[in-house]
N, C-alpha and C positions, 0 to 999 in steps of 0.2 A: 885581462891585461893591465899594463902601469900606462898609469900617465902624469905627468909633472908639473911641476910649478915654482917659480920663485917667486920667495918672499921675501921681502929684505935686499939680504944678502947670502941668504941660504935657499936651498933647493929641498924641495918637500917631492916624496912621491907616493900614491892616492893608487892602491891596488884593486881590483872588485871580485869576485870571487863568488859561488856557487856555495853554500854551507850545505855538507850532505846530511846533516842531523834533522836541516830544518827542510832543504830544499830551498829556500830564500838565497838573492843573492844580497850577497853585504861588502863593506867595504873595508880597509886595511888602510890608515894611513901614517907618516912617520916624514919628520921634519928632519932641519940643524945639520946639513948636508952643504959641508963650504962647494961640492962645484955639481955641476946637473949629472955627471960621469959616477962620482959618487953615490948619490940615487939610482942611478941605475945597476951596478953592481949591486948594489943592496937591495933592490925592488928585482932582480932577476932571479937574484940566491932565494930572496923570501917565495916565489911565484912555484920554484925548483920543492920545495918543501912544502908543501899547497898541492902542486901538483902527483907527490907523495904520499901526500894525509903525515907530513909528520909534524906538520907547525904545531903548534901551544893550542890554538884555535882549538885545532881539530882535535889535538891528542888530548881537550880535556872536555871533550863534548859530551861523555857521562859521566863526569863532575858531581856529584851535588852538592846543594850549600853548605852542607853541613862538613861534608870530608875538607872541604875548601876550609871552612872556619876555624876546624879545628888544626889543622895546616898553619893556616896563618900566624892560630896562635900561637904554637910549637917553636913557627921560625923568626915570629916577629917580635912574640912577647917582652924578648929582654929589652929591645933598646926603648923601652919603656918605663917609667917607675913602679914600684910594685904595687902600689895602691890601686896607680890604674891599669893595670893588668889584672887584678884581680875583679874591678868592675868591672873591664871587658870581661873575664872566664862570665861571671854571674851572668851578666846582661847574655851574652852567647848562649848560656848552656837555659838560662831560663827563660825564654823570651824569645830569641832569632831562631836557635835548630827549634825548638816545639812546632812553631809553626810554620818554616819557612824551609824547615834543614832537608827534606824530601825531595822539595826541587830539586831543578838539574839547575847547575850555576847556571847556564847560560839561556835559558830558557823559565826565567820567572818574571810574568808579564808584570807590568806598572801598575796596572790595577789591581791582581793582589798584592801587591805590597804596599800597595795606599789602605786596602781593606785592612790588612795587620796593620800602618799604623793608625785608623778609624778605631779598631779594637783597642790599641792598648790605651789612647786616648780617651776608654771607659775604663779605665781602672788607675791608671798611675797619669802623676801631674803631667805638665806641659814639660816642664825641667826635664823626667828621667822620658821622655816623650823624647825630646828634642836628643838628650844626650844615646837612645838606646840605635837613631838614625844614625847618628855622628858613628858611633862605630862600622853598624852596618854599612854606611857609604866608606869608609876606612879602607875593612876590609875589599870592596869592590873597587874602588880608587889601584889600589898594588894586584889586583888579578887584572887589570885594566894594562898595569906598566911594563906585567909581568906576557904582556899581549896573551891572554886565559882569554879577554873578553875584547872586544873594541871598543866600545867607553861605554861611564855608568850611565842608566837610562833612566837611572832615582835621585836622581837631582832636582832639586823645585818641588818636590813633593809638599802638599797640604798639608802641614800639622795645625791643628787647631782644635781647642777644646775652650766648649762651651761652660763660663762658673770655674774655671779653676782653682784650685784652692791656693795655688802659689800667688792669683790675681789680687791686689790691692784690692777690700770693700770698703766700702764708703758709709760710718755708721754716725747715726742725727742725728739726736733728739728730736721727738714730734711738742708741738706747745705745749699738752698736758704730762709729758714726760720732765720738762725745766719746770713747771709749776711743782709738782711732786719733789722733785731733785732741789728744788730751792727753802721747799716747804722745811724740807731733811736736812742742809746743808743752816737755815737758821736755827735749828735748836744743837747745834753743834759749839765750842766753844767758836768765839768772832773768829781768832786767827783763820781757823778752818771755813767759816764762812766767806772769808778776805779773799783765799782762796779760791774757792769754789765759784765765786762772784765772776773774779778776775779771771777766770780760765774759761766759763759763761760765755760775759760781753764781751771780752776782744777776743777769742780763736786761738790763742798761741796754746806752744805746746809746754811741756811740762817743762821740758828741761830751760827751758828761755824763762820762765818764771820763774823758778829757780835760783834765777840769773840773776834776779829783782835784786835791787836794795834799798 
């Protein structure tokens, strides 16, 4: 049964229904209607479709993730640059489909997706993992927009990688290494020694040193 509420100057409906694929009660909501009457008309039509099992949520309850992602790339791939599309196809075909492709689109548990992300962090840089997660969420958001899913439950997934190769490393010399470094520098031409000791004692960058007169 539908319920209605006003948000600002617009109206929104909410419909609760039992999903026959899992027997659980779920909810659909949509706003932006100018009047409550418009919201009621739209909600009534949707309730009728749900009753007749013609709504996209029910029609797509057997759709697999691999089928949706292939369809998503085919339909919406032309809307991005060729390089972006190539990257998306690579990640979808090599990472997303092999690990998640056989899950039903509406039945992939958030915990299982978190395990997938954790597995990626063991083999790829943090930037690559974030890129794959972004592509996954873009496709899921499109499914929500098309009312194939009620919402994107994979937002705010934890993406963390220990000792990521892209993280800045702190490099420093020990006291003994400084002694060896300076002893070696003293054996070089005088101007090279001056460069070495200036860098060591001031901590300035190489570019800053070169700019000195």
